[in-house]
N, CA, C and O atoms as a Tinker XYZ file with bonds, in Angstrom:
   344  protein
     1  N    -16.832000  -10.562000   -6.190000    73     2
     2  CA   -17.168000   -9.586000   -5.187000    64     1     3
     3  C    -18.113000   -8.566000   -5.824000    63     2     4     5
     4  O    -17.931000   -8.186000   -6.981000    81     3
     5  N    -19.119000   -8.124000   -5.072000    73     3     6
     6  CA   -20.059000   -7.168000   -5.638000    64     5     7
     7  C    -19.491000   -5.756000   -5.577000    63     6     8     9
     8  O    -18.396000   -5.527000   -5.063000    81     7
     9  N    -20.257000   -4.825000   -6.111000    73     7    10
    10  CA   -19.789000   -3.455000   -6.243000    64     9    11
    11  C    -19.797000   -2.684000   -4.924000    63    10    12    13
    12  O    -19.479000   -1.495000   -4.918000    81    11
    13  N    -20.149000   -3.323000   -3.811000    73    11    14
    14  CA   -20.132000   -2.657000   -2.514000    64    13    15
    15  C    -18.707000   -2.407000   -2.025000    63    14    16    17
    16  O    -18.490000   -1.598000   -1.124000    81    15
    17  N    -17.753000   -3.093000   -2.613000    73    15    18
    18  CA   -16.362000   -3.016000   -2.173000    64    17    19
    19  C    -15.435000   -2.704000   -3.358000    63    18    20    21
    20  O    -14.620000   -3.542000   -3.744000    81    19
    21  N    -15.560000   -1.502000   -3.933000    73    19    22
    22  CA   -14.797000   -1.193000   -5.157000    64    21    23
    23  C    -13.281000   -1.188000   -4.981000    63    22    24    25
    24  O    -12.562000   -1.591000   -5.895000    81    23
    25  N    -12.776000   -0.741000   -3.827000    73    23    26
    26  CA   -11.321000   -0.745000   -3.639000    64    25    27
    27  C    -10.796000   -2.170000   -3.567000    63    26    28    29
    28  O     -9.712000   -2.458000   -4.074000    81    27
    29  N    -11.550000   -3.061000   -2.945000    73    27    30
    30  CA   -11.140000   -4.467000   -2.894000    64    29    31
    31  C    -11.168000   -5.091000   -4.288000    63    30    32    33
    32  O    -10.336000   -5.938000   -4.613000    81    31
    33  N    -12.123000   -4.671000   -5.101000    73    31    34
    34  CA   -12.167000   -5.164000   -6.477000    64    33    35
    35  C    -10.921000   -4.735000   -7.244000    63    34    36    37
    36  O    -10.310000   -5.535000   -7.952000    81    35
    37  N    -10.546000   -3.444000   -7.094000    73    35    38
    38  CA    -9.328000   -2.956000   -7.744000    64    37    39
    39  C     -8.110000   -3.736000   -7.255000    63    38    40    41
    40  O     -7.244000   -4.115000   -8.044000    81    39
    41  N     -8.057000   -3.969000   -5.951000    73    39    42
    42  CA    -6.927000   -4.688000   -5.370000    64    41    43
    43  C     -6.874000   -6.128000   -5.895000    63    42    44    45
    44  O     -5.796000   -6.654000   -6.172000    81    43
    45  N     -8.024000   -6.748000   -6.025000    73    43    46
    46  CA    -8.090000   -8.126000   -6.518000    64    45    47
    47  C     -7.585000   -8.225000   -7.957000    63    46    48    49
    48  O     -6.937000   -9.204000   -8.325000    81    47
    49  N     -7.882000   -7.213000   -8.766000    73    47    50
    50  CA    -7.460000   -7.219000  -10.170000    64    49    51
    51  C     -5.944000   -7.202000  -10.340000    63    50    52    53
    52  O     -5.426000   -7.721000  -11.328000    81    51
    53  N     -5.237000   -6.616000   -9.394000    73    51    54
    54  CA    -3.775000   -6.500000   -9.508000    64    53    55
    55  C     -3.042000   -7.419000   -8.532000    63    54    56    57
    56  O     -1.817000   -7.352000   -8.421000    81    55
    57  N     -3.771000   -8.266000   -7.832000    73    55    58
    58  CA    -3.181000   -9.079000   -6.760000    64    57    59
    59  C     -1.981000   -9.905000   -7.217000    63    58    60    61
    60  O     -0.971000   -9.954000   -6.516000    81    59
    61  N     -2.070000  -10.547000   -8.365000    73    59    62
    62  CA    -0.960000  -11.390000   -8.840000    64    61    63
    63  C      0.295000  -10.592000   -9.103000    63    62    64    65
    64  O      1.373000  -10.936000   -8.620000    81    63
    65  N      0.152000   -9.512000   -9.877000    73    63    66
    66  CA     1.305000   -8.663000  -10.195000    64    65    67
    67  C      1.848000   -8.001000   -8.931000    63    66    68    69
    68  O      3.058000   -7.938000   -8.717000    81    67
    69  N      0.940000   -7.515000   -8.107000    73    67    70
    70  CA     1.328000   -6.823000   -6.885000    64    69    71
    71  C      2.099000   -7.749000   -5.951000    63    70    72    73
    72  O      3.065000   -7.328000   -5.315000    81    71
    73  N      1.681000   -8.995000   -5.869000    73    71    74
    74  CA     2.354000   -9.961000   -5.002000    64    73    75
    75  C      3.801000  -10.180000   -5.448000    63    74    76    77
    76  O      4.719000  -10.187000   -4.628000    81    75
    77  N      3.990000  -10.356000   -6.748000    73    75    78
    78  CA     5.339000  -10.599000   -7.281000    64    77    79
    79  C      6.230000   -9.386000   -7.046000    63    78    80    81
    80  O      7.375000   -9.528000   -6.615000    81    79
    81  N      5.715000   -8.211000   -7.322000    73    79    82
    82  CA     6.495000   -6.995000   -7.089000    64    81    83
    83  C      6.798000   -6.847000   -5.598000    63    82    84    85
    84  O      7.917000   -6.504000   -5.217000    81    83
    85  N      5.803000   -7.104000   -4.767000    73    83    86
    86  CA     5.983000   -7.013000   -3.320000    64    85    87
    87  C      7.038000   -7.971000   -2.800000    63    86    88    89
    88  O      7.830000   -7.611000   -1.930000    81    87
    89  N      7.055000   -9.185000   -3.322000    73    87    90
    90  CA     8.075000  -10.163000   -2.934000    64    89    91
    91  C      9.476000   -9.661000   -3.281000    63    90    92    93
    92  O     10.407000   -9.788000   -2.485000    81    91
    93  N      9.613000   -9.090000   -4.475000    73    91    94
    94  CA    10.903000   -8.557000   -4.900000    64    93    95
    95  C     11.335000   -7.393000   -4.005000    63    94    96    97
    96  O     12.480000   -7.338000   -3.556000    81    95
    97  N     10.405000   -6.460000   -3.750000    73    95    98
    98  CA    10.726000   -5.326000   -2.892000    64    97    99
    99  C     11.073000   -5.788000   -1.475000    63    98   100   101
   100  O     11.984000   -5.245000   -0.850000    81    99
   101  N     10.362000   -6.768000   -0.977000    73    99   102
   102  CA    10.643000   -7.321000    0.343000    64   101   103
   103  C     12.048000   -7.914000    0.384000    63   102   104   105
   104  O     12.766000   -7.745000    1.370000    81   103
   105  N     12.437000   -8.600000   -0.672000    73   103   106
   106  CA    13.781000   -9.161000   -0.765000    64   105   107
   107  C     14.829000   -8.039000   -0.738000    63   106   108   109
   108  O     15.835000   -8.138000   -0.036000    81   107
   109  N     14.583000   -6.978000   -1.507000    73   107   110
   110  CA    15.525000   -5.854000   -1.518000    64   109   111
   111  C     15.670000   -5.244000   -0.124000    63   110   112   113
   112  O     16.782000   -4.952000    0.315000    81   111
   113  N     14.554000   -5.052000    0.564000    73   111   114
   114  CA    14.574000   -4.423000    1.882000    64   113   115
   115  C     15.246000   -5.327000    2.914000    63   114   116   117
   116  O     16.117000   -4.880000    3.661000    81   115
   117  N     14.847000   -6.585000    2.954000    73   115   118
   118  CA    15.323000   -7.481000    4.016000    64   117   119
   119  C     16.670000   -8.131000    3.742000    63   118   120   121
   120  O     17.449000   -8.349000    4.670000    81   119
   121  N     16.952000   -8.439000    2.503000    73   119   122
   122  CA    18.215000   -9.108000    2.184000    64   121   123
   123  C     19.320000   -8.129000    1.784000    63   122   124   125
   124  O     20.481000   -8.303000    2.156000    81   123
   125  N     18.953000   -7.121000    1.039000    73   123   126
   126  CA    19.945000   -6.180000    0.507000    64   125   127
   127  C     19.977000   -4.862000    1.266000    63   126   128   129
   128  O     20.785000   -3.983000    0.965000    81   127
   129  N     19.088000   -4.727000    2.260000    73   127   130
   130  CA    19.041000   -3.534000    3.125000    64   129   131
   131  C     18.802000   -2.246000    2.341000    63   130   132   133
   132  O     19.327000   -1.191000    2.698000    81   131
   133  N     18.010000   -2.335000    1.274000    73   131   134
   134  CA    17.624000   -1.162000    0.499000    64   133   135
   135  C     16.530000   -0.425000    1.271000    63   134   136   137
   136  O     15.656000   -1.049000    1.872000    81   135
   137  N     16.587000    0.897000    1.251000    73   135   138
   138  CA    15.588000    1.723000    1.914000    64   137   139
   139  C     14.853000    2.523000    0.848000    63   138   140   141
   140  O     15.476000    3.210000    0.039000    81   139
   141  N     13.545000    2.433000    0.848000    73   139   142
   142  CA    12.739000    3.189000   -0.102000    64   141   143
   143  C     12.174000    4.421000    0.597000    63   142   144   145
   144  O     11.434000    4.322000    1.576000    81   143
   145  N     12.541000    5.576000    0.070000    73   143   146
   146  CA    12.061000    6.838000    0.628000    64   145   147
   147  C     12.035000    7.859000   -0.498000    63   146   148   149
   148  O     12.667000    7.688000   -1.540000    81   147
   149  N     11.292000    8.916000   -0.254000    73   147   150
   150  CA    11.307000   10.017000   -1.208000    64   149   151
   151  C     11.566000   11.306000   -0.453000    63   150   152   153
   152  O     11.276000   11.419000    0.738000    81   151
   153  N     12.112000   12.267000   -1.161000    73   151   154
   154  CA    12.381000   13.545000   -0.521000    64   153   155
   155  C     11.075000   14.197000   -0.097000    63   154   156   157
   156  O     10.154000   14.345000   -0.900000    81   155
   157  N     11.005000   14.575000    1.143000    73   155   158
   158  CA     9.897000   15.376000    1.628000    64   157   159
   159  C     10.287000   16.844000    1.471000    63   158   160   161
   160  O      9.488000   17.682000    1.053000    81   159
   161  N     11.530000   17.121000    1.817000    73   159   162
   162  CA    12.100000   18.457000    1.644000    64   161   163
   163  C     13.584000   18.272000    1.398000    63   162   164   165
   164  O     14.230000   17.447000    2.043000    81   163
   165  N     14.116000   19.031000    0.473000    73   163   166
   166  CA    15.518000   18.862000    0.107000    64   165   167
   167  C     16.103000   20.228000   -0.244000    63   166   168   169
   168  O     15.604000   20.918000   -1.133000    81   167
   169  N     17.153000   20.604000    0.454000    73   167   170
   170  CA    17.862000   21.858000    0.165000    64   169   171
   171  C     19.350000   21.580000    0.156000    63   170   172   173
   172  O     19.879000   20.969000    1.085000    81   171
   173  N     20.016000   22.018000   -0.875000    73   171   174
   174  CA    21.465000   21.804000   -0.957000    64   173   175
   175  C     22.243000   22.773000   -0.097000    63   174   176   177
   176  O     23.211000   22.381000    0.555000    81   175
   177  N     21.840000   24.036000   -0.081000    73   175   178
   178  CA    22.639000   25.032000    0.634000    64   177   179
   179  C     22.607000   24.824000    2.143000    63   178   180   181
   180  O     23.636000   24.975000    2.801000    81   179
   181  N     21.457000   24.482000    2.703000    73   179   182
   182  CA    21.375000   24.256000    4.156000    64   181   183
   183  C     21.696000   22.808000    4.530000    63   182   184   185
   184  O     21.874000   22.498000    5.708000    81   183
   185  N     21.770000   21.939000    3.556000    73   183   186
   186  CA    21.964000   20.509000    3.729000    64   185   187
   187  C     20.813000   19.867000    4.512000    63   186   188   189
   188  O     20.992000   18.824000    5.141000    81   187
   189  N     19.640000   20.492000    4.470000    73   187   190
   190  CA    18.466000   19.894000    5.106000    64   189   191
   191  C     17.875000   18.873000    4.150000    63   190   192   193
   192  O     17.511000   19.203000    3.021000    81   191
   193  N     17.785000   17.662000    4.596000    73   191   194
   194  CA    17.158000   16.616000    3.799000    64   193   195
   195  C     16.186000   15.870000    4.688000    63   194   196   197
   196  O     16.582000   15.266000    5.684000    81   195
   197  N     14.924000   15.912000    4.331000    73   195   198
   198  CA    13.912000   15.155000    5.041000    64   197   199
   199  C     13.322000   14.142000    4.070000    63   198   200   201
   200  O     13.084000   14.439000    2.899000    81   199
   201  N     13.097000   12.969000    4.574000    73   199   202
   202  CA    12.588000   11.895000    3.737000    64   201   203
   203  C     11.245000   11.412000    4.244000    63   202   204   205
   204  O     10.942000   11.491000    5.434000    81   203
   205  N     10.457000   10.916000    3.326000    73   203   206
   206  CA     9.196000   10.283000    3.672000    64   205   207
   207  C      9.359000    8.790000    3.396000    63   206   208   209
   208  O      9.648000    8.375000    2.274000    81   207
   209  N      9.170000    8.011000    4.427000    73   207   210
   210  CA     9.304000    6.564000    4.301000    64   209   211
   211  C      7.920000    5.940000    4.251000    63   210   212   213
   212  O      7.007000    6.376000    4.952000    81   211
   213  N      7.771000    4.921000    3.423000    73   211   214
   214  CA     6.502000    4.198000    3.323000    64   213   215
   215  C      6.804000    2.711000    3.369000    63   214   216   217
   216  O      7.911000    2.269000    3.059000    81   215
   217  N      5.804000    1.960000    3.759000    73   215   218
   218  CA     5.938000    0.509000    3.741000    64   217   219
   219  C      5.755000    0.006000    2.312000    63   218   220   221
   220  O      5.264000    0.731000    1.446000    81   219
   221  N      6.148000   -1.222000    2.079000    73   219   222
   222  CA     5.964000   -1.820000    0.751000    64   221   223
   223  C      4.483000   -1.813000    0.357000    63   222   224   225
   224  O      4.167000   -1.435000   -0.772000    81   223
   225  N      3.559000   -2.217000    1.247000    73   223   226
   226  CA     2.140000   -2.141000    0.855000    64   225   227
   227  C      1.689000   -0.715000    0.518000    63   226   228   229
   228  O      0.842000   -0.530000   -0.356000    81   227
   229  N      2.235000    0.278000    1.188000    73   227   230
   230  CA     1.873000    1.670000    0.873000    64   229   231
   231  C      2.374000    2.071000   -0.512000    63   230   232   233
   232  O      1.654000    2.728000   -1.265000    81   231
   233  N      3.604000    1.682000   -0.853000    73   231   234
   234  CA     4.126000    1.981000   -2.188000    64   233   235
   235  C      3.303000    1.278000   -3.260000    63   234   236   237
   236  O      2.970000    1.876000   -4.283000    81   235
   237  N      2.975000    0.008000   -3.025000    73   235   238
   238  CA     2.183000   -0.740000   -4.009000    64   237   239
   239  C      0.794000   -0.131000   -4.177000    63   238   240   241
   240  O      0.300000   -0.009000   -5.298000    81   239
   241  N      0.171000    0.246000   -3.083000    73   239   242
   242  CA    -1.155000    0.864000   -3.150000    64   241   243
   243  C     -1.092000    2.162000   -3.947000    63   242   244   245
   244  O     -1.967000    2.440000   -4.768000    81   243
   245  N     -0.061000    2.945000   -3.701000    73   243   246
   246  CA     0.082000    4.200000   -4.448000    64   245   247
   247  C      0.266000    3.923000   -5.938000    63   246   248   249
   248  O     -0.348000    4.582000   -6.777000    81   247
   249  N      1.105000    2.957000   -6.261000    73   247   250
   250  CA     1.368000    2.618000   -7.664000    64   249   251
   251  C      0.096000    2.160000   -8.374000    63   250   252   253
   252  O     -0.171000    2.566000   -9.505000    81   251
   253  N     -0.682000    1.319000   -7.709000    73   251   254
   254  CA    -1.903000    0.773000   -8.305000    64   253   255
   255  C     -3.135000    1.637000   -8.037000    63   254   256   257
   256  O     -4.253000    1.242000   -8.367000    81   255
   257  N     -2.933000    2.824000   -7.433000    73   255   258
   258  CA    -4.011000    3.773000   -7.159000    64   257   259
   259  C     -5.125000    3.155000   -6.312000    63   258   260   261
   260  O     -6.312000    3.281000   -6.615000    81   259
   261  N     -4.702000    2.491000   -5.253000    73   259   262
   262  CA    -5.630000    1.888000   -4.301000    64   261   263
   263  C     -5.564000    2.710000   -3.023000    63   262   264   265
   264  O     -4.482000    2.966000   -2.495000    81   263
   265  N     -6.709000    3.117000   -2.538000    73   263   266
   266  CA    -6.801000    3.953000   -1.340000    64   265   267
   267  C     -6.873000    3.044000   -0.112000    63   266   268   269
   268  O     -7.887000    2.383000    0.116000    81   267
   269  N     -5.806000    3.014000    0.670000    73   267   270
   270  CA    -5.757000    2.119000    1.834000    64   269   271
   271  C     -6.767000    2.502000    2.917000    63   270   272   273
   272  O     -7.219000    1.641000    3.672000    81   271
   273  N     -7.117000    3.772000    2.998000    73   271   274
   274  CA    -8.154000    4.171000    3.959000    64   273   275
   275  C     -9.512000    3.624000    3.548000    63   274   276   277
   276  O    -10.301000    3.200000    4.393000    81   275
   277  N     -9.781000    3.633000    2.249000    73   275   278
   278  CA   -11.031000    3.047000    1.749000    64   277   279
   279  C    -11.030000    1.539000    1.954000    63   278   280   281
   280  O    -12.064000    0.952000    2.276000    81   279
   281  N     -9.873000    0.911000    1.770000    73   279   282
   282  CA    -9.757000   -0.537000    2.005000    64   281   283
   283  C    -10.156000   -0.847000    3.444000    63   282   284   285
   284  O    -10.914000   -1.785000    3.690000    81   283
   285  N     -9.652000   -0.071000    4.387000    73   283   286
   286  CA    -9.955000   -0.299000    5.801000    64   285   287
   287  C    -11.447000   -0.102000    6.084000    63   286   288   289
   288  O    -12.042000   -0.876000    6.833000    81   287
   289  N    -12.047000    0.919000    5.495000    73   287   290
   290  CA   -13.482000    1.144000    5.676000    64   289   291
   291  C    -14.291000   -0.017000    5.105000    63   290   292   293
   292  O    -15.278000   -0.451000    5.700000    81   291
   293  N    -13.865000   -0.513000    3.947000    73   291   294
   294  CA   -14.556000   -1.649000    3.347000    64   293   295
   295  C    -14.415000   -2.897000    4.214000    63   294   296   297
   296  O    -15.363000   -3.672000    4.342000    81   295
   297  N    -13.249000   -3.097000    4.806000    73   295   298
   298  CA   -13.057000   -4.241000    5.706000    64   297   299
   299  C    -14.013000   -4.153000    6.886000    63   298   300   301
   300  O    -14.617000   -5.150000    7.280000    81   299
   301  N    -14.148000   -2.949000    7.451000    73   299   302
   302  CA   -15.067000   -2.767000    8.579000    64   301   303
   303  C    -16.502000   -3.068000    8.158000    63   302   304   305
   304  O    -17.264000   -3.664000    8.919000    81   303
   305  N    -16.867000   -2.660000    6.954000    73   303   306
   306  CA   -18.205000   -2.926000    6.420000    64   305   307
   307  C    -18.409000   -4.428000    6.243000    63   306   308   309
   308  O    -19.472000   -4.957000    6.569000    81   307
   309  N    -17.389000   -5.113000    5.724000    73   307   310
   310  CA   -17.462000   -6.564000    5.551000    64   309   311
   311  C    -17.665000   -7.261000    6.891000    63   310   312   313
   312  O    -18.514000   -8.142000    7.026000    81   311
   313  N    -16.871000   -6.854000    7.879000    73   311   314
   314  CA   -16.995000   -7.463000    9.216000    64   313   315
   315  C    -18.375000   -7.214000    9.805000    63   314   316   317
   316  O    -18.961000   -8.105000   10.420000    81   315
   317  N    -18.883000   -6.032000    9.622000    73   315   318
   318  CA   -20.215000   -5.707000   10.121000    64   317   319
   319  C    -21.272000   -6.592000    9.470000    63   318   320   321
   320  O    -22.179000   -7.088000   10.138000    81   319
   321  N    -21.147000   -6.784000    8.157000    73   319   322
   322  CA   -22.100000   -7.642000    7.448000    64   321   323
   323  C    -21.995000   -9.089000    7.899000    63   322   324   325
   324  O    -23.006000   -9.781000    8.024000    81   323
   325  N    -20.763000   -9.550000    8.145000    73   323   326
   326  CA   -20.594000  -10.927000    8.620000    64   325   327
   327  C    -21.198000  -11.117000   10.011000    63   326   328   329
   328  O    -21.778000  -12.165000   10.293000    81   327
   329  N    -21.069000  -10.131000   10.867000    73   327   330
   330  CA   -21.664000  -10.214000   12.200000    64   329   331
   331  C    -23.178000  -10.278000   12.132000    63   330   332   333
   332  O    -23.814000  -10.954000   12.941000    81   331
   333  N    -23.760000   -9.571000   11.162000    73   331   334
   334  CA   -25.212000   -9.563000   11.008000    64   333   335
   335  C    -25.734000  -10.875000   10.445000    63   334   336   337
   336  O    -26.895000  -11.223000   10.662000    81   335
   337  N    -24.887000  -11.613000    9.720000    73   335   338
   338  CA   -25.280000  -12.920000    9.161000    64   337   339
   339  C    -25.329000  -13.965000   10.276000    63   338   340   341
   340  O    -26.241000  -14.790000   10.332000    81   339
   341  N    -24.330000  -13.916000   11.164000    73   339   342
   342  CA   -24.177000  -14.929000   12.206000    64   341   343
   343  C    -25.049000  -14.695000   13.342000    63   342   344
   344  O    -25.034000  -15.465000   14.301000    81   343
C-alpha cells in the first residue's frame, strides 16, 4: 500500500497480532460474558460510577494507536479512487 493511506499501513503491520488478541477478547465477551469498560467518573462517597464502554475494535485501535476516524476517511478516499478507475 502506498503512503496515501498511513493509518491502513499501521493497521496492516499489526493485523496478525491484533486478530489473535481480538479473537481472545471476543471469546471473553461472548462466551464468558466479560464486560470491558473504564471508569468515566468514579466517586466513593456518592456511589456515582459511570463507565465508558468500547467495542473490541475500539480497544484494539487505541492499543495500537490507530485512529479509527482516519481509517474511515482513508476508506472513503479509496472508494472514491476506485470509482474514478471504473
